[in-house]
N, C-alpha and C positions, 0 to 999 in steps of 0.2 A: 302486327295490327292487333287491336283490342276490340272485342265484341261486348256490347252491353245488352242486357235483357232486363226490362222492367215491366211490371204488370199490375193490374187492379181488377179483381174479380167483380167489383161493383161499378166499373167504368169510370173511375176517377183518374183523369189524365195526369193530374199533378202528382198522384201517387206513382204512376207508371214511369214518370221521367225524373223522379227524385234521385238526385245523385248523378244525373247525366250532365256532363260538361264537355264542351268543345267537340261536339259530334261533327263528323265529316259526311255522314249519311244516316238518315233515319227512315226506318220502315215501320209503318203503322198498321196494326191489325185491330179493327174495331168491330162493334156490333151494329146491327141494322138501324137501331133507334138513335144511336149517338154518333154515327159516322160523320155527318156534316159538322156537328159541333166539335168533334175531336180534330178533324182536319183543320178547321179554322183556329182552334186553340193551339194546336201544335205549331202552326205558322206564326202565331203571335209570340209564342215562347222562343222559337228558334228561327227568326227571320233570316232568309237568304241561305239557310242550310238545305242542301238537296234532300228531298224526301219523296217517297212513294207510299201509297196506302191502299188498302182494300178492306172489305168486310169479311171477317173470318176468324177462326180460332187460332191461338198461338200457344207456344210452349217453350219451356226449358226442361227442368225436371218435373214441372207441373203443367197442367193444361188450363188455359184460360178459355172457357167456353162462351161466355156471354158478357165479357167485360171489355178490357182493352189491353193490348200488349204492344210493347215498343222494343224493336231490335235496332241497335245503332252500332256503327263502326266509329271509333273515336280517335284512333291513332294509326299511323302508318299506312293510310290509304288515301287515294284521290278518287273522287266520285263525281259523276255528272248524271243528271236525271232529265227525262223528257217523255214525250207521249206520241204514240201513233194513233191518229184519229180515224173515224169512219171505218172501223175494222170489219164491219159486216158488208161493206161495199168496196172500199179501195184503200187498204192500209198502205199500199205501195206509194200512194200519193205523198206520204210523209217520210219516205225512207231517207231522204237527204238529211233529216235531223239526226238519224242514227249514224250516217256516214260522217257528218260534221263532228258529232260527239266523240267518235272513235279517234278522229284526228286531234281533237282538243286535248285528250289525255294521253295521246301517243300510245294507244292500247296495243297489247301484244298477246299472243296465245299463251305465253308462259305465265303472265302475271295479271291477266284481266278476265273478269267474268261479267256477263250480262245477266242481271236478275230482273224478272218481269212479273207483273201482275196484270191479268187480262180479264176483261168483262164478258167477252163472247167471241165466237168464231176463231177459236184458238189455233186450229190447224192452219188456217190461212195466215194468221199473224206470224206463226213460227216459220212457215215457208218464206214469207216476206222478209222477216228479220234475218233469217239464216242465209238468205241470198247474199247478204253483206257480211255477216259474222263468219259464215262458213269459209269464205275466201281467205280469211285471216286466221282461221281455226280458233276463233275466240268462243269458248263454251257458253252455253246459256242454261240457266236453271230458273224455274218459276212455276206459277200456278194460276188457277182460276179463282177469283173472288166471288162472293155471293152478291145477289141483287143487282147485277149488271152495272156496278159503279166502281170506279177506281179513282185515285187521286195522285197528283204530282205537284209538289211545291205549293201546297195550299189551295189548289184548284181541283174541283171534282169534275170528272168526265164520265159520260155514258158512251157505250159503243167505242171503246178505246182500250189500248194496252199501254201501260206505263212501264218504264224501265229505268234501271240504274246500271250504268257501266262503272264497275268498281275495279280499280287498279291497286294491287298490293305492292307497296313500295319497298317491302323488305323480304320478298320471297315469291314463291310460285303459288298458283291456284290450280286445283283440279276439280272436275265435276264427275259425279258418280250417279248411277241409277241402280236401284235394287228391285228385283222381281222375285216375289216369294211363291210364284206359281210355276208349274211345269206342264208340258203338253200331255194331253191324253191322245197318244199317237194314232189310235185307231179311227179317229174322226177327222175327215177333211170335208169342209162345208163351203159350198159356193153360194154367195149371197145374190139375191135378186129381189125385185120389187122394193128397192130402197128409195128413201126420200132424203136427200142430203140436208135439206133445210130443217126437217123435223128429226133428223138422226134416227130415221125409221128403218128397221130391218124387217122386210115383209116375208121373205121366204129363204129357206136354206135347202139346197139340193132339190128345188122345185116344190117343196112342201112348206106348210105353215111354220114360220120360225118358232113360234110359241110351242107348237106341238112337237117339233123336232127336239127342242130343249127339254121338254117334259119327258118325252119318250126315252131319251138317252139317260137322264138322271133320275127318272122315276119320282118326280116331284109334282105336287099339286100346283095349280095355277097361282093360288094365293101365296105360295112360298117362293116363287121365281125370283122376286126382287131381293130376298135375303139369301137365296141359294147362290146368287152371283158373288157373294163374299167368298165362297169356296170354289165356285166354278164360273169365272168370267170367260168371255171369248178372248181369243188372241189373233192378231194378224201378223204374219211373218214379214219381217223387214230385213232382208239379207240373213245374217246369222242371229238377228235379234227378234224379240217378240214384243209387239205393242199390245198392251192389255186394253180390252174394251168391256166396260161394265154395262150391265143391263139397268135401265132406269125404271121402266114401267112396261106393263102389258097393255097393248092397244088393239083390241079385237083379237085377231089371229096373229098379229105382228108384235114385235118388241121394239121399244124405243131405247136408245143407248145414250151414253154420255160422250161419245165421239162419233164422227161420221163413218158410215159404212157405205161403200159404193157397189153398184151392180158389178158382178164378176169378181169381187174381192174373195180371196181364199182365206177362210177363217178356220181356226182350230179351237177345240174346247180345252180349257186349262183346269187343273186341279191344284188345290192348296198343298204346298210342300211343308217341310219342317221349318217354319219361319224363324224360330229361335236360333236354329243352326245357321240359317242363311244370314241372319243379322250378324251373328258372330263372324261369319266369313267376310262380310262386308267390312266390319270393323278391323279385322286382321289385314285385309287388303289395303285399307287406308293407312294403317300403321306401317305397313311395309313400304308404302310410297312416301311417307313423311317421317323424318327424324324428329321434327318439332312441329306441333300444330298450334296455331294461334286461335283458330275458331272454326266451327262447322255451322253452316246455315243450311237447313233442310226444308223440304216440302213433303209432307205426308198426306196421302189421300184420305178423304173423309171415311171411305169404306175400310181402309186399313185401321183407322182410329176406332171405328165401330167394331171391327173384328177383334182387335186386340183388347178393347174394353170389355166386350162380351165374355172374353176368355180370361179376364182378370190380369192381362199381361201388359197394359199400357204403361203403368208406372215402372215396371221392370224394363221395358223397352227403352224408355227415356233414361233410366239409370245406366243401362248398358251403353247407350250412345254418349252419355256424359263422360264415360271413361276415356273418350278421345280427347277431351278438353272442354272448352266453352262451347256448348251446343245449344242452339235455339232454332226455332222455325215456325212454320205455319201449317195449318191443315187446309188443304185446297180441295176444290171440286174437279180437279184435273191437274195433271202434272206435266211440266215442260222439261224436256231434256234435249238440248241442241235443237234439231228441227222436228223432234217428235212430240206429239200430244198424246199422252197415255193416261190410263186410269189405274187405280189400285196399286200404285207404285210409290216408291220414295226416291226423290232426287235430292242431291245435296252438292254443295260446293265446300271444299276444304281449303283453308288459307294457311300457308306456311308461317 
C-alpha cells in the first residue's frame, strides 16, 4: 500500500491535495475556522471516496499546527468508513454499522485495522466498538479531535465517532502503543469523590487530590498542569498502564482528560528516557516487519508540547521517518484497542 501526506500551513486544501490521485481512503486534519469548508471541498474534489476528518494538528517530518493536513492511502488497500452517533448516550445503538462494514470488506486480524476519530466520551465508544472488534482480534488505533466535531464522507457530526476499516491487500498490519513513563512504585493511590461526567478526581487516599499531588512532587498549585507532562497518573490494566493526564485544578480537586472512578487504584508516573524508549519502539517494529509500506500514528498533544519545549520534536519525527513513510495526527487522547489513554503514542504499521 502507499501512504500520501499533503499539507498547507495556511489552510489551502488545494495545496494539501496537490498530486493526490486515485485515493482509497482520505483522512482530513483541519483547523477550527476552516473545518466545515474543508470537509465540503474535500467531498467535491473526491466524491464517493471514503473519508474521515477531525480538527487537529498533523505531521510527517513537519508539524501543521493551524492549517490543513491530508493523509491518504492510494494503493493496495480496501476501506470503508462510517459513524457511531449519540456517543454520549448510546453508541451501541449504531453498532450494526460496524458489524456490517467488517463483513463488507471481509476483515481479519492479520490485515485489517480500525482507525477512529472521536468527538467525546471516548472510553464508552471504545468499549462499544471493541465489543465487536475484539472478538475478531481486529486492532484499533485513533484519537480525540478538537471542538467536538468529526466528519465522515463529507458530513459533519457532533457527539459522534467516525471510523475507517482499512484492509491491507498486500500484507499484514500491526498496532503499537508507546509509553514513555514509568511507575513511582512507592505511591498507591485510591480515588474517591470522583465525578465521571466532569472527569473529576476529588480525593486520593481520603485527602484532597490536589494536595496529595502537590505534597508528593513539591510543586506549586499553578505548576500542576505543566507538571503532568513529567508526572501524570497511571491506572493499572493487567500488566499494562493507562496514562491519565491532569487537565485543571478545580478547588481542592483535579480534573483529568479521562474518567477516574471511585475505588480506582492509581499510581504516579515519572518521565523516562523518551529518546531511548522511542528507539526501542522503532527497533521492535523493525523486528516485526521486513518491509514497511507506511506508518500512521497518533501522538498526544502533551507529548508534542513536551518534545517541543525540549527542542526534540523535529528529531523525533526524523527518527520515526526512518521506518518509512510516516505521518499522523496530534490528538487530545489516544485510542489503542479498547483503551483510552493520555500522553501516549499509538500507531499502525502496514507491511
